N, C-alpha and C positions, 0 to 999 in steps of 0.2 A: 474490442478496444481495451483489453486487459493491459494494465501497466502503461497506459498512455495518458499524457496530459497535453493540453493545448496551452502554449505559452502566450505572452503578450503580443507577439507578432502573428499569431494565428497558426503557427506551425505545431504539428503534433510531435511530441517527443516521448520516448519510452522512459519510465522511471525505473530505477534500479530496484529489483526485489530485495527484501531484507533476508539475508542469508545467515546472520548471526545476531545474537542478543546485543543490543546497543549498550546494555549495562555491564554484563560480565564477559561478553565476547564468545560465549559458547555457540558453536555452529548449530543451526536449526536443521532438523531432518527435513527431507523432501516433503513428508506428510505435514509437518508443522508449517512449512512455507506455503503449502496449498491452503491449509486452514487459515493462515494469516491473510492470504489474498482474498479468501471468500468472506471470512468473518470480520476482517479488518482489526481484530484484537486477539492477542494470545498471551498466555502466562508462561514465562520461561520456567522450565522444570528445575533448572540449576539454582537460580537466585530468587525465584518467585517475583521477578520484575514483570509488570504488565506492559506488553508492547502494544501500542495503539497506533494504527496508521491514520493519517489525517484524512477524515472522510468529508469534511465540510467543503473543501475546495474541489474534490472530485465530483461531488454531487452537483455543485454549482455549475461546473464546466459541462457536465453531461446534460443538465437541464437546459443550459443555454444552447448547446448544439442541437438538441431535439426541437427546441422552439424555432430555430432558424430554418429547419428543413420543412 
C-alpha cells in the first residue's frame, strides 16, 4: 500500500511522490526519492530545506484499516 491513501468516501487513491524540493525546485535523485518514502523526511542538498512528509494522517488511516479487518 505504498503511496496510497483512503479518502473520505473510502476509496483508495495513490499520492503523488515528491520528485523535487518544494522550496528550491531541484529535482531529487531516484535514491533520494526512495529515502524520502522510507524515512518520510529528507534534507535537500541544494538549499538545506528539510522535506517532511505528513506521517500523522498516514498512520491513522493504516491503523483504522488494520482494526477493521
